[in-house]
C-alpha positions in Angstrom: -12.5 18.2 8.2 -11.6 16.8 11.9 -8.6 15.2 13.3 -7.7 11.2 12.8 -9.0 11.2 16.0 -9.5 7.1 17.3 -13.0 7.8 17.9 -13.6 9.1 14.2 -11.7 6.0 13.1 -13.1 3.8 15.0 -16.7 4.7 13.5 -15.7 5.4 10.8 -13.8 1.1 9.7 -17.4 0.6 12.5 -19.7 1.4 9.5 -17.2 0.5 6.6 -17.4 -3.3 7.5 -20.2 -3.5 9.9 -17.8 -5.3 12.3 -17.2 -3.5 16.2 -13.5 -1.6 15.7 -11.4 -0.3 17.4 -8.7 1.8 17.1 -6.2 3.1 19.8 -3.9 5.8 20.3 -0.1 5.3 20.8 2.7 7.4 21.4 4.8 5.6 19.4 5.2 2.0 17.9 7.8 0.6 17.1 8.7 -1.5 14.0 7.4 -5.0 13.4 8.5 -7.9 11.2 5.1 -7.8 10.4 4.0 -7.2 6.7 3.3 -3.8 5.6 1.6 -1.9 2.9 1.2 1.4 2.0 -2.0 3.8 0.7 -0.6 6.8 -0.7 -2.2 9.7 -0.7 -2.0 13.7 -2.3 -4.1 16.3 0.3 -5.0 19.4 -1.8 -4.8 22.7 -1.4 -1.2 21.6 -1.9 -0.3 18.3 -3.4 1.0 17.5 0.2 1.7 13.8 0.3 0.4 11.0 3.3 1.4 7.5 3.5 -0.8 5.0 5.6 1.0 2.6 6.3 -0.5 -0.4 8.2 -0.3 -3.9 8.9 -0.8 -5.8 5.7 -2.8 -8.6 8.3 -5.2 -5.7 9.3 -5.9 -4.6 6.6 -6.3 -8.2 5.3 -8.6 -8.0 7.8 -10.7 -4.3 7.0 -11.1 -6.1 2.8 -11.7 -10.1 4.4 -14.5 -7.9 6.3 -15.8 -6.3 3.8 -16.4 -8.9 0.7 -17.9 -11.7 3.2 -14.5 -13.5 3.3 -13.8 -15.5 7.7 -10.9 -14.3 9.1 -8.7 -18.2 8.8 -9.1 -17.1 4.4 -8.1 -13.9 4.7 -4.3 -15.3 6.3 -4.8 -17.8 3.4 -5.1 -15.8 0.6 -2.7 -12.8 1.7 -0.3 -16.1 2.1 -0.3 -16.0 -2.2 2.1 -13.5 -4.0 1.2 -11.6 -5.8 -2.4 -11.5 -3.8 -5.3 -12.1 -5.6 -8.2 -9.5 -7.5 -11.0 -10.2 -4.9 -8.5 -8.8 -2.1 -6.1 -6.2 -3.1 -9.4 -4.9 -5.0 -11.3 -4.6 -1.8 -7.8 -3.4 -0.4 -7.8 -0.4 -2.5 -11.1 0.0 -1.1 -10.1 -0.2 2.3 -7.8 2.8 1.2 -10.1 5.1 -0.9 -12.4 5.1 1.6 -9.8 5.8 4.9 -9.4 9.5 2.8 -13.0 10.5 4.6 -11.6 10.2 8.0 -7.3 10.6 8.1 -6.5 13.9 6.9 -5.8 17.0 9.6 -7.0 19.3 7.1 -8.2 20.2 3.2 -8.9 17.1 1.2 -6.9 13.4 0.8 -7.7 12.2 -2.1 -6.0 8.1 -2.5 -3.4 7.5 -5.8 -2.1 4.2 -5.1 -1.5 1.6 -2.8 1.9 -0.3 -3.0 3.2 -3.6 -0.6 7.1 -2.2 -1.1 8.8 0.7 0.2 10.5 0.8 -3.0 7.0 1.9 -5.0 6.7 4.9 -2.3 7.6 7.8 -5.0 9.9 9.9 -3.2 7.4 12.3 -1.7 5.6 9.6 -0.4 8.9 7.7 0.8 9.9 11.0 2.7 6.6 11.3 4.0 7.5 8.0 5.4 10.8 8.2 6.1 10.4 11.8 7.8 7.0 12.5 8.7 6.6 16.1 10.2 3.2 14.3 11.7 3.4 10.8 12.2 0.0 10.2 14.4 -0.1 6.3 15.2 -2.6 3.2 16.3 -3.2 0.4 17.6 -6.3 -2.2 16.2 -8.9 -4.2 17.1 -11.1 -5.8 14.5 -14.3 -8.2 16.2 -13.6 -11.4 14.3 -10.4 -10.8 12.7 -6.8 -9.8 13.1 -5.8 -7.0 14.0 -2.7 -5.0 13.9 -0.9 -1.1 13.7 -2.1 1.9 11.9 0.5 4.7 11.2 -0.9 8.4 9.5 2.2 10.1 8.4 2.6 12.9 6.4 
């Protein structure tokens, strides 16, 4: 499996939503006050945890583009709590499809998604709070809101 590079992620997500997506690797990213969403994965072999942490608006943009919702409608739907089923299911599918390109070694399997760090579980929480490896990206999506994308393991 290849490294989770900006090029591989850009190509993968562009193909997923049929729009230009640009991932640009950042050396480090300061935490922002934007709502976050967490994709929790297990990497085989070894059953190691991996977490993708992304701006909720970014994941909503991927999901909205995937199901054909315009950017303005995605923004409105993300303000509703809990997130409605159509968008939530599409967000889960974005995380599921991302499994193919986020692990630097082994095979990542998507397990769950949460918008609250309280529901990460102990191993995923360890990956978020004290990651051994971390990769940060700034993401732009043609016609949609972009944001921050973190891979933590």
